[in-house]
C-alpha positions, 0 to 999 in steps of 0.5 A, spaced: 612 848 500 616 853 502 615 860 500 621 864 498 623 871 494 624 871 486 631 872 487 631 866 492 627 862 487 632 863 481 638 861 486 635 855 488 634 853 481 641 854 479 644 851 485 641 844 485 635 840 482 629 843 485 621 843 483 618 850 483 611 853 482 609 860 479 603 863 476 602 864 469 596 867 465 593 860 465 594 856 471 599 855 476 605 852 473 610 846 476 617 847 473 624 845 474 630 846 469 630 841 463 635 837 465 631 835 472 625 834 468 624 827 472 622 831 478 616 833 475 614 826 473 615 823 480 611 829 483 605 828 479 605 821 478 605 822 471 607 817 465 613 818 462 610 818 455 606 825 456 610 831 454 612 837 458 612 844 455 618 848 455 616 855 457 621 861 456 621 869 456 621 870 449 621 867 442 628 868 441 630 864 448 626 858 445 628 858 438 635 854 439 630 848 441 626 847 435 628 847 427 624 847 421 624 848 413 624 856 411 616 855 409 614 852 415 618 856 420 615 862 417 608 860 418 609 858 426 613 864 427 607 868 424 603 865 429 607 866 435 608 873 434 601 874 433 599 870 440 605 871 444 606 872 450 599 869 451 595 862 452 598 858 446 603 852 446 606 851 439 608 843 438 614 844 433 619 840 430 626 839 434 632 835 431 637 836 437 633 837 443 637 833 448 632 832 454 628 826 451 622 827 456 620 833 453 619 830 447 612 827 444 613 820 446 615 814 443 611 815 436 613 822 435 620 823 438 622 829 434 617 835 437 617 839 442 612 844 446 614 851 447 610 857 450 611 864 452 606 866 458 603 873 458 604 874 466 609 879 469 612 874 474 613 868 470 616 873 464 621 876 470 623 869 472 624 866 466 628 871 463 633 870 469 632 863 469 632 861 462 627 856 459 624 851 464 620 845 463 613 846 465 606 843 466 600 845 470 600 844 478 596 838 479 597 830 480 596 827 473 589 826 471 586 831 476 584 838 475 589 844 475 590 847 482 589 854 482 590 856 490 597 856 493 595 852 499 592 846 495 599 846 491 603 846 497 599 841 500 600 837 494 607 838 492 610 839 499 618 839 497 616 845 491 618 852 492 613 857 490 613 865 491 609 868 496 601 868 496 601 875 493 605 873 487 599 869 485 593 873 488 595 879 484 594 876 478 586 877 479 587 884 479 591 885 472 588 885 466 592 879 464 589 875 470 590 868 470 584 864 466 584 858 470 584 854 463 590 850 460 593 853 454 591 852 447 596 847 444 597 846 436 602 842 433 605 843 426 604 838 421 605 838 413 598 839 412 598 845 417 596 846 424 592 841 428 589 843 435 591 838 440 587 842 446 583 847 445 583 853 450 582 860 450 586 862 444 582 860 437 586 858 431 
């Protein structure tokens, strides 16, 4: 897995289908542009029915991809404003998102998981690249990889930032937790927890 600078990483994403890995506040992400999401499924040996998360630099960047009634929108925007950037993924209704692989599978074709991570490197990348399709950096069914060397060995064609971008996170107050984000889905009855992480709802 070649290590490149942040400008080189962003340039590679813009020019061609490219798989990348970058640090977040939970576990390192495996990512690509949404229209190339098949790269993630192939690399992870992941079932197509398992959704990915659309990660962005801000709530405003992700708003165009979701839709809701005014009352519901007020509820999930309040939760996003309380916990973002942070270790919380919101699974929300979407009526027009074009990439089927980012939706919730054959039973629920109209929801999308979105998140804003609390990590300066991730936020800088996402602010310049735009929202990216993401998942944890690991083979499907295996524990998340947290070391760059392990990610490189598992995903040799992916581009990543230098080791320091991952390692420096351990020195920050918002260092990576090593645990995937809490995932909550909006329903007519309110929030339903799909996966419990560091954030308690």
